[in-house]
C-alpha positions, 0 to 999 in steps of 0.5 A: 538244965545246967548239965545240958549247958555244961555238956554243950559247952564241952562239945563246943570247946571240943569242936572249937579245938578241932577247928583250930587244929584244922585251921592250923593245918590249913594255914601251914598248907597255905604257907607251903603253897605260897612258898612253892608259888614263889619258888616257881615264879623265881624259876620261871623268871630265871628261865625267861631270862635265860631264854631272852639271853639265848635269843639275844645270842642267836640274833647276834650269831645270825647277824655275825653269820650274815656279815661273814657271808657278805665278806666271804662273797666279796672275797670270792668276787675279788678272787674271781676278778684276780683269777680272770686277770691272771688267766688273761696273762701269758708270757708272749715269748713262750706262751707260758701261763703262770697259772694252770686251771684245775679243780680242787683236789686235782693232783698237779702230776699225772701218771703220764707225766711221771712215765714220760722220762722212762 
């Protein structure tokens, strides 16, 4: 009976040693998983912060663009007013208009103008 008990004790000790080894492996895996989780949480937080900063810059850029467009429209409107005033101005004695209307890219001289002297 004593040998059986001794054999059972040895078997239980071996089983306990195996379980302790498995527990140590499980503890290391758990620790590594917690470390990865913490790193992922840090990365996610950093990504969220970057996204928030990008959204803020986008919002500021959109507002700036809107303001610039409003300023541009105001300048265009003022330019049209001035062009209208200028178009109405002519010198009475010569009929000369100081501004000739032309579209963008038009050359001020033409072939006909350059051939007039010849």
